[in-house]
N, C-alpha and C positions, 0 to 999 in steps of 0.2 A: 494923837488918837491911837489907842491900841486896837488891834484886830484879834478877835478870838478865833482860834483854830477849831474846826469841827472834825469829827471822825472822818467824814468824807474828804476833807482837806488832807488829813494825814494819810488816808488810804491812797488818795490820788498821788501824793508826793512819793510814797513808797512804790507805787506803780511806775512812776517816772524813773525812780532809781533802779527798779527791776528792768525796765526797758533799756536803760544805759548798760546794765550788767549783761543783758542779752546781746546787745550790740557789740560789747567788748568781749563776748564769749567768756564770761567770768561766772562759772556755775556756783561758786561759793557765795558770791554776792547775790545771785538770783535766789538761792535758798534762803539767805539771810533776810532779804526783802520780803519773800513769801512768808516766812515764819513770823516776821514782824507784823505783816498784814493779818495773819491768822490770830496772833495774840491780841491785836486791837479788836478783832471781831469776836474774841472770846472763844476761839476754837482750839486753844492750846491745852486745855485740861479736861477735855470731854472724855467720858469713860464708857458710854454706851453708843448704840447705833440708832437711837430714836430720832426720826426726822424732826426738825424744828419748823417754825412757821414759814421760813423762806425756802424750804425744800432741801436745805443742806442737812446732811446727817451728822450726828456727833461722831467724832473721829477718835478711836482709841489710842493710836500712836501716830505722830506726824512723821511718816516716812518720806523719802524723796519723791516717791510716786504720788503720795497724797498731796504733798506740797505742790507738785506740778499740776495736779487736778484743781487745787484751790487757785493756783496762779491763773490757769485757763479760765476758771469761773470769774475771777476778778477782772481779767482782761475783757470779758464779755460785758461786765457791769460798769466798768470804769473806762 
């Protein structure tokens, strides 16, 4: 029997990977996991700052500071 992965499953797996990176004090892996989460959520190519339905604004450039903010938001949700 095959099991289908959902977006929530993938986000949760990346959150686990990010936590391991945090525990290992590996900032590159933290950013990589955060960027992967942002891409899955469609936040990697946003060009304006119009808020969407879940309260997150569109992000013009994914800087380390913005990646950290996204990471914190994902920590709260997952």
